[in-house]
Every structure is written in structure tokens, then in C-alpha cells.
PDB file as gemmi writes it, atoms N, CA and C in Angstrom:
CRYST1    1.000    1.000    1.000  90.00  90.00  90.00 P 1                      
ATOM      1  N   UNK A   1     192.987  70.562  33.120  1.00  0.00           N  
ATOM      2  CA  UNK A   1     192.723  71.840  32.485  1.00  0.00           C  
ATOM      3  C   UNK A   1     191.640  72.554  33.284  1.00  0.00           C  
ATOM      4  N   UNK A   2     191.814  73.844  33.464  1.00  0.00           N  
ATOM      5  CA  UNK A   2     190.811  74.551  34.258  1.00  0.00           C  
ATOM      6  C   UNK A   2     189.552  74.813  33.438  1.00  0.00           C  
ATOM      7  N   UNK A   3     188.497  75.089  34.148  1.00  0.00           N  
ATOM      8  CA  UNK A   3     187.169  75.215  33.545  1.00  0.00           C  
ATOM      9  C   UNK A   3     187.104  76.339  32.505  1.00  0.00           C  
ATOM     10  N   UNK A   4     187.738  77.470  32.765  1.00  0.00           N  
ATOM     11  CA  UNK A   4     187.713  78.585  31.819  1.00  0.00           C  
ATOM     12  C   UNK A   4     188.369  78.194  30.493  1.00  0.00           C  
ATOM     13  N   UNK A   5     189.497  77.501  30.564  1.00  0.00           N  
ATOM     14  CA  UNK A   5     190.164  77.061  29.337  1.00  0.00           C  
ATOM     15  C   UNK A   5     189.287  76.070  28.573  1.00  0.00           C  
ATOM     16  N   UNK A   6     188.648  75.169  29.274  1.00  0.00           N  
ATOM     17  CA  UNK A   6     187.755  74.206  28.629  1.00  0.00           C  
ATOM     18  C   UNK A   6     186.608  74.919  27.925  1.00  0.00           C  
ATOM     19  N   UNK A   7     186.026  75.911  28.585  1.00  0.00           N  
ATOM     20  CA  UNK A   7     184.920  76.670  27.991  1.00  0.00           C  
ATOM     21  C   UNK A   7     185.378  77.402  26.730  1.00  0.00           C  
ATOM     22  N   UNK A   8     186.575  77.969  26.767  1.00  0.00           N  
ATOM     23  CA  UNK A   8     187.105  78.681  25.606  1.00  0.00           C  
ATOM     24  C   UNK A   8     187.340  77.728  24.434  1.00  0.00           C  
ATOM     25  N   UNK A   9     187.850  76.544  24.712  1.00  0.00           N  
ATOM     26  CA  UNK A   9     188.066  75.568  23.652  1.00  0.00           C  
ATOM     27  C   UNK A   9     186.745  75.126  23.033  1.00  0.00           C  
ATOM     28  N   UNK A  10     185.723  74.967  23.860  1.00  0.00           N  
ATOM     29  CA  UNK A  10     184.406  74.579  23.358  1.00  0.00           C  
ATOM     30  C   UNK A  10     183.815  75.688  22.490  1.00  0.00           C  
ATOM     31  N   UNK A  11     183.916  76.934  22.940  1.00  0.00           N  
ATOM     32  CA  UNK A  11     183.390  78.068  22.146  1.00  0.00           C  
ATOM     33  C   UNK A  11     184.123  78.191  20.819  1.00  0.00           C  
ATOM     34  N   UNK A  12     185.435  78.042  20.851  1.00  0.00           N  
ATOM     35  CA  UNK A  12     186.214  78.120  19.623  1.00  0.00           C  
ATOM     36  C   UNK A  12     185.816  76.991  18.672  1.00  0.00           C  
ATOM     37  N   UNK A  13     185.671  75.799  19.212  1.00  0.00           N  
ATOM     38  CA  UNK A  13     185.281  74.648  18.398  1.00  0.00           C  
ATOM     39  C   UNK A  13     183.927  74.831  17.739  1.00  0.00           C  
ATOM     40  N   UNK A  14     182.969  75.368  18.485  1.00  0.00           N  
ATOM     41  CA  UNK A  14     181.646  75.631  17.910  1.00  0.00           C  
ATOM     42  C   UNK A  14     181.732  76.668  16.795  1.00  0.00           C  
ATOM     43  N   UNK A  15     182.581  77.664  16.982  1.00  0.00           N  
ATOM     44  CA  UNK A  15     182.784  78.686  15.958  1.00  0.00           C  
ATOM     45  C   UNK A  15     183.373  78.064  14.688  1.00  0.00           C  
ATOM     46  N   UNK A  16     184.359  77.206  14.839  1.00  0.00           N  
ATOM     47  CA  UNK A  16     184.984  76.550  13.688  1.00  0.00           C  
ATOM     48  C   UNK A  16     183.969  75.668  12.971  1.00  0.00           C  
ATOM     49  N   UNK A  17     183.188  74.934  13.726  1.00  0.00           N  
ATOM     50  CA  UNK A  17     182.169  74.072  13.109  1.00  0.00           C  
ATOM     51  C   UNK A  17     181.147  74.910  12.339  1.00  0.00           C  
ATOM     52  N   UNK A  18     180.764  76.038  12.913  1.00  0.00           N  
ATOM     53  CA  UNK A  18     179.810  76.928  12.238  1.00  0.00           C  
ATOM     54  C   UNK A  18     180.394  77.445  10.930  1.00  0.00           C  
ATOM     55  N   UNK A  19     181.645  77.899  10.959  1.00  0.00           N  
ATOM     56  CA  UNK A  19     182.301  78.359   9.734  1.00  0.00           C  
ATOM     57  C   UNK A  19     182.308  77.250   8.679  1.00  0.00           C  
ATOM     58  N   UNK A  20     182.681  76.064   9.097  1.00  0.00           N  
ATOM     59  CA  UNK A  20     182.781  74.933   8.170  1.00  0.00           C  
ATOM     60  C   UNK A  20     181.434  74.596   7.550  1.00  0.00           C  
ATOM     61  N   UNK A  21     180.400  74.534   8.385  1.00  0.00           N  
ATOM     62  CA  UNK A  21     179.083  74.166   7.863  1.00  0.00           C  
ATOM     63  C   UNK A  21     178.497  75.269   6.985  1.00  0.00           C  
ATOM     64  N   UNK A  22     178.784  76.527   7.313  1.00  0.00           N  
ATOM     65  CA  UNK A  22     178.328  77.635   6.463  1.00  0.00           C  
ATOM     66  C   UNK A  22     178.977  77.578   5.081  1.00  0.00           C  
ATOM     67  N   UNK A  23     180.175  77.010   5.018  1.00  0.00           N  
ATOM     68  CA  UNK A  23     180.883  76.863   3.749  1.00  0.00           C  
ATOM     69  C   UNK A  23     180.512  75.561   3.035  1.00  0.00           C  
ATOM     70  N   UNK A  24     179.617  74.790   3.648  1.00  0.00           N  
ATOM     71  CA  UNK A  24     179.207  73.484   3.105  1.00  0.00           C  
ATOM     72  C   UNK A  24     180.393  72.549   2.889  1.00  0.00           C  
ATOM     73  N   UNK A  25     181.309  72.566   3.848  1.00  0.00           N  
ATOM     74  CA  UNK A  25     182.473  71.698   3.799  1.00  0.00           C  
ATOM     75  C   UNK A  25     182.338  70.593   4.838  1.00  0.00           C  
ATOM     76  N   UNK A  26     182.737  69.402   4.476  1.00  0.00           N  
ATOM     77  CA  UNK A  26     182.821  68.322   5.455  1.00  0.00           C  
ATOM     78  C   UNK A  26     184.181  68.405   6.136  1.00  0.00           C  
ATOM     79  N   UNK A  27     184.334  67.676   7.215  1.00  0.00           N  
ATOM     80  CA  UNK A  27     185.640  67.621   7.864  1.00  0.00           C  
ATOM     81  C   UNK A  27     186.672  67.024   6.913  1.00  0.00           C  
ATOM     82  N   UNK A  28     186.248  66.074   6.096  1.00  0.00           N  
ATOM     83  CA  UNK A  28     187.144  65.486   5.099  1.00  0.00           C  
ATOM     84  C   UNK A  28     187.612  66.538   4.093  1.00  0.00           C  
ATOM     85  N   UNK A  29     186.685  67.410   3.649  1.00  0.00           N  
ATOM     86  CA  UNK A  29     187.053  68.476   2.718  1.00  0.00           C  
ATOM     87  C   UNK A  29     188.108  69.392   3.321  1.00  0.00           C  
ATOM     88  N   UNK A  30     187.905  69.767   4.572  1.00  0.00           N  
ATOM     89  CA  UNK A  30     188.856  70.657   5.245  1.00  0.00           C  
ATOM     90  C   UNK A  30     190.228  69.980   5.325  1.00  0.00           C  
ATOM     91  N   UNK A  31     190.226  68.715   5.673  1.00  0.00           N  
ATOM     92  CA  UNK A  31     191.489  67.977   5.759  1.00  0.00           C  
ATOM     93  C   UNK A  31     192.188  67.927   4.400  1.00  0.00           C  
ATOM     94  N   UNK A  32     191.434  67.692   3.338  1.00  0.00           N  
ATOM     95  CA  UNK A  32     192.015  67.633   1.995  1.00  0.00           C  
ATOM     96  C   UNK A  32     192.574  68.986   1.548  1.00  0.00           C  
ATOM     97  N   UNK A  33     191.930  70.078   1.978  1.00  0.00           N  
ATOM     98  CA  UNK A  33     192.364  71.424   1.603  1.00  0.00           C  
ATOM     99  C   UNK A  33     193.547  71.917   2.434  1.00  0.00           C  
ATOM    100  N   UNK A  34     193.832  71.241   3.529  1.00  0.00           N  
ATOM    101  CA  UNK A  34     194.926  71.649   4.411  1.00  0.00           C  
ATOM    102  C   UNK A  34     196.204  70.905   4.023  1.00  0.00           C  
ATOM    103  N   UNK A  35     197.273  71.238   4.717  1.00  0.00           N  
ATOM    104  CA  UNK A  35     198.542  70.557   4.436  1.00  0.00           C  
ATOM    105  C   UNK A  35     198.691  69.247   5.206  1.00  0.00           C  
ATOM    106  N   UNK A  36     198.363  69.282   6.505  1.00  0.00           N  
ATOM    107  CA  UNK A  36     198.646  68.109   7.333  1.00  0.00           C  
ATOM    108  C   UNK A  36     197.507  67.681   8.261  1.00  0.00           C  
ATOM    109  N   UNK A  37     196.404  68.387   8.260  1.00  0.00           N  
ATOM    110  CA  UNK A  37     195.324  68.029   9.176  1.00  0.00           C  
ATOM    111  C   UNK A  37     194.631  66.746   8.740  1.00  0.00           C  
ATOM    112  N   UNK A  38     194.149  66.014   9.723  1.00  0.00           N  
ATOM    113  CA  UNK A  38     193.325  64.844   9.453  1.00  0.00           C  
ATOM    114  C   UNK A  38     191.957  65.082  10.073  1.00  0.00           C  
ATOM    115  N   UNK A  39     191.002  64.298   9.620  1.00  0.00           N  
ATOM    116  CA  UNK A  39     189.616  64.457  10.070  1.00  0.00           C  
ATOM    117  C   UNK A  39     189.515  64.384  11.595  1.00  0.00           C  
ATOM    118  N   UNK A  40     190.246  63.481  12.217  1.00  0.00           N  
ATOM    119  CA  UNK A  40     190.177  63.319  13.674  1.00  0.00           C  
ATOM    120  C   UNK A  40     190.620  64.586  14.402  1.00  0.00           C  
ATOM    121  N   UNK A  41     191.631  65.259  13.877  1.00  0.00           N  
ATOM    122  CA  UNK A  41     192.101  66.503  14.487  1.00  0.00           C  
ATOM    123  C   UNK A  41     191.032  67.581  14.378  1.00  0.00           C  
ATOM    124  N   UNK A  42     190.424  67.684  13.216  1.00  0.00           N  
ATOM    125  CA  UNK A  42     189.365  68.677  13.012  1.00  0.00           C  
ATOM    126  C   UNK A  42     188.193  68.387  13.949  1.00  0.00           C  
ATOM    127  N   UNK A  43     187.835  67.138  14.087  1.00  0.00           N  
ATOM    128  CA  UNK A  43     186.767  66.753  15.004  1.00  0.00           C  
ATOM    129  C   UNK A  43     187.111  67.127  16.443  1.00  0.00           C  
ATOM    130  N   UNK A  44     188.340  66.858  16.857  1.00  0.00           N  
ATOM    131  CA  UNK A  44     188.774  67.207  18.220  1.00  0.00           C  
ATOM    132  C   UNK A  44     188.690  68.717  18.451  1.00  0.00           C  
ATOM    133  N   UNK A  45     189.097  69.500  17.459  1.00  0.00           N  
ATOM    134  CA  UNK A  45     189.033  70.959  17.585  1.00  0.00           C  
ATOM    135  C   UNK A  45     187.585  71.401  17.720  1.00  0.00           C  
ATOM    136  N   UNK A  46     186.718  70.901  16.844  1.00  0.00           N  
ATOM    137  CA  UNK A  46     185.313  71.301  16.856  1.00  0.00           C  
ATOM    138  C   UNK A  46     184.603  70.894  18.143  1.00  0.00           C  
ATOM    139  N   UNK A  47     185.067  69.835  18.770  1.00  0.00           N  
ATOM    140  CA  UNK A  47     184.449  69.363  20.012  1.00  0.00           C  
ATOM    141  C   UNK A  47     185.139  69.889  21.262  1.00  0.00           C  
ATOM    142  N   UNK A  48     186.069  70.827  21.085  1.00  0.00           N  
ATOM    143  CA  UNK A  48     186.741  71.442  22.227  1.00  0.00           C  
ATOM    144  C   UNK A  48     187.687  70.523  22.959  1.00  0.00           C  
ATOM    145  N   UNK A  49     188.165  69.491  22.278  1.00  0.00           N  
ATOM    146  CA  UNK A  49     189.043  68.515  22.912  1.00  0.00           C  
ATOM    147  C   UNK A  49     190.518  68.754  22.615  1.00  0.00           C  
ATOM    148  N   UNK A  50     190.815  69.749  21.767  1.00  0.00           N  
ATOM    149  CA  UNK A  50     192.207  69.978  21.379  1.00  0.00           C  
ATOM    150  C   UNK A  50     192.557  71.451  21.516  1.00  0.00           C  
ATOM    151  N   UNK A  51     193.634  71.695  22.217  1.00  0.00           N  
ATOM    152  CA  UNK A  51     194.195  73.031  22.328  1.00  0.00           C  
ATOM    153  C   UNK A  51     195.267  73.116  21.251  1.00  0.00           C  
ATOM    154  N   UNK A  52     194.910  73.738  20.124  1.00  0.00           N  
ATOM    155  CA  UNK A  52     195.771  73.667  18.963  1.00  0.00           C  
ATOM    156  C   UNK A  52     196.937  74.650  19.004  1.00  0.00           C  
ATOM    157  N   UNK A  53     197.962  74.323  18.239  1.00  0.00           N  
ATOM    158  CA  UNK A  53     199.140  75.181  18.122  1.00  0.00           C  
ATOM    159  C   UNK A  53     198.907  76.232  17.040  1.00  0.00           C  
ATOM    160  N   UNK A  54     199.807  77.187  16.986  1.00  0.00           N  
ATOM    161  CA  UNK A  54     199.721  78.257  15.994  1.00  0.00           C  
ATOM    162  C   UNK A  54     199.765  77.694  14.570  1.00  0.00           C  
ATOM    163  N   UNK A  55     200.665  76.761  14.318  1.00  0.00           N  
ATOM    164  CA  UNK A  55     200.781  76.210  12.971  1.00  0.00           C  
ATOM    165  C   UNK A  55     199.534  75.399  12.590  1.00  0.00           C  
ATOM    166  N   UNK A  56     198.909  74.776  13.567  1.00  0.00           N  
ATOM    167  CA  UNK A  56     197.657  74.066  13.293  1.00  0.00           C  
ATOM    168  C   UNK A  56     196.556  75.059  12.967  1.00  0.00           C  
ATOM    169  N   UNK A  57     196.537  76.188  13.654  1.00  0.00           N  
ATOM    170  CA  UNK A  57     195.572  77.252  13.354  1.00  0.00           C  
ATOM    171  C   UNK A  57     195.740  77.724  11.912  1.00  0.00           C  
ATOM    172  N   UNK A  58     196.985  77.928  11.496  1.00  0.00           N  
ATOM    173  CA  UNK A  58     197.244  78.357  10.120  1.00  0.00           C  
ATOM    174  C   UNK A  58     196.785  77.305   9.111  1.00  0.00           C  
ATOM    175  N   UNK A  59     197.043  76.045   9.396  1.00  0.00           N  
ATOM    176  CA  UNK A  59     196.635  74.964   8.498  1.00  0.00           C  
ATOM    177  C   UNK A  59     195.116  74.821   8.467  1.00  0.00           C  
ATOM    178  N   UNK A  60     194.481  75.008   9.611  1.00  0.00           N  
ATOM    179  CA  UNK A  60     193.020  74.953   9.671  1.00  0.00           C  
ATOM    180  C   UNK A  60     192.417  76.077   8.837  1.00  0.00           C  
ATOM    181  N   UNK A  61     192.986  77.257   8.933  1.00  0.00           N  
ATOM    182  CA  UNK A  61     192.510  78.388   8.127  1.00  0.00           C  
ATOM    183  C   UNK A  61     192.649  78.066   6.641  1.00  0.00           C  
ATOM    184  N   UNK A  62     193.770  77.484   6.264  1.00  0.00           N  
ATOM    185  CA  UNK A  62     193.971  77.090   4.870  1.00  0.00           C  
ATOM    186  C   UNK A  62     192.916  76.077   4.442  1.00  0.00           C  
ATOM    187  N   UNK A  63     192.662  75.105   5.283  1.00  0.00           N  
ATOM    188  CA  UNK A  63     191.667  74.079   4.972  1.00  0.00           C  
ATOM    189  C   UNK A  63     190.267  74.640   4.797  1.00  0.00           C  
ATOM    190  N   UNK A  64     189.973  75.702   5.537  1.00  0.00           N  
ATOM    191  CA  UNK A  64     188.662  76.349   5.443  1.00  0.00           C  
ATOM    192  C   UNK A  64     188.629  77.427   4.360  1.00  0.00           C  
ATOM    193  N   UNK A  65     189.795  77.783   3.837  1.00  0.00           N  
ATOM    194  CA  UNK A  65     189.859  78.850   2.848  1.00  0.00           C  
ATOM    195  C   UNK A  65     189.603  80.219   3.445  1.00  0.00           C  
ATOM    196  N   UNK A  66     190.002  80.384   4.690  1.00  0.00           N  
ATOM    197  CA  UNK A  66     189.785  81.631   5.420  1.00  0.00           C  
ATOM    198  C   UNK A  66     191.118  82.202   5.888  1.00  0.00           C  
ATOM    199  N   UNK A  67     191.128  83.504   6.147  1.00  0.00           N  
ATOM    200  CA  UNK A  67     192.292  84.128   6.763  1.00  0.00           C  
ATOM    201  C   UNK A  67     192.302  83.702   8.232  1.00  0.00           C  
ATOM    202  N   UNK A  68     193.467  83.424   8.812  1.00  0.00           N  
ATOM    203  CA  UNK A  68     193.512  83.002  10.218  1.00  0.00           C  
ATOM    204  C   UNK A  68     192.777  83.957  11.163  1.00  0.00           C  
ATOM    205  N   UNK A  69     192.788  85.237  10.849  1.00  0.00           N  
ATOM    206  CA  UNK A  69     192.088  86.223  11.684  1.00  0.00           C  
ATOM    207  C   UNK A  69     190.596  85.888  11.812  1.00  0.00           C  
ATOM    208  N   UNK A  70     190.005  85.394  10.725  1.00  0.00           N  
ATOM    209  CA  UNK A  70     188.581  85.073  10.734  1.00  0.00           C  
ATOM    210  C   UNK A  70     188.262  83.944  11.695  1.00  0.00           C  
ATOM    211  N   UNK A  71     189.220  83.063  11.911  1.00  0.00           N  
ATOM    212  CA  UNK A  71     189.008  81.973  12.857  1.00  0.00           C  
ATOM    213  C   UNK A  71     188.978  82.460  14.293  1.00  0.00           C  
ATOM    214  N   UNK A  72     189.647  83.594  14.521  1.00  0.00           N  
ATOM    215  CA  UNK A  72     189.741  84.127  15.880  1.00  0.00           C  
ATOM    216  C   UNK A  72     188.680  85.191  16.176  1.00  0.00           C  
ATOM    217  N   UNK A  73     187.874  85.518  15.190  1.00  0.00           N  
ATOM    218  CA  UNK A  73     186.833  86.534  15.376  1.00  0.00           C  
ATOM    219  C   UNK A  73     185.519  85.870  15.782  1.00  0.00           C  
ATOM    220  N   UNK A  74     185.376  85.667  17.055  1.00  0.00           N  
ATOM    221  CA  UNK A  74     184.145  85.087  17.615  1.00  0.00           C  
ATOM    222  C   UNK A  74     183.982  85.611  19.032  1.00  0.00           C  
ATOM    223  N   UNK A  75     182.792  85.442  19.582  1.00  0.00           N  
ATOM    224  CA  UNK A  75     182.498  85.928  20.928  1.00  0.00           C  
ATOM    225  C   UNK A  75     183.122  84.975  21.943  1.00  0.00           C  
ATOM    226  N   UNK A  76     184.220  85.409  22.519  1.00  0.00           N  
ATOM    227  CA  UNK A  76     184.952  84.569  23.470  1.00  0.00           C  
ATOM    228  C   UNK A  76     184.325  84.568  24.859  1.00  0.00           C  
ATOM    229  N   UNK A  77     183.438  85.517  25.118  1.00  0.00           N  
ATOM    230  CA  UNK A  77     182.896  85.642  26.469  1.00  0.00           C  
ATOM    231  C   UNK A  77     181.404  85.510  26.521  1.00  0.00           C  
TER     232      UNK A  77                                                      
END                                                                             
């Protein structure tokens, strides 16, 4: 994976972790609120180790109780 993609995944992961912690949710809570996510997947996303699919983005938004758009509203650069 090229460096720019890695940086973007890390920034996105930090944004997701910030949203989750601001909501006082654990990774377990997010997994329970979602349809198919598990704690390990959420951890991988937050640590920039997973390039998620569209359906995973939708499930993550559900787990956080947020609109998917809110997950994508962060400083990418």
C-alpha cells in the first residue's frame, strides 16, 4: 500500500476513534449496536489497518449511531 493511502487510513481511524470516545462507547458497544462488526474489525479500522468496504462503513455508522456522512466529515489533508 502506498504511503498516502496509509496516511488516509490512519487519519480516518483516528477520526472514528474520536467519534466513539466522544460518545462514551467502547468498541464492544459499537459492535453490539452494529449488524456484523466485531471488536477486532473496529480496532483495525481505528488503527488504520483496514481499508473498509462501503457496507462496513454503513454498519460502522449504525454501530456509532451516526449518519454515514458524519464518518466521512474529517480533515483528510
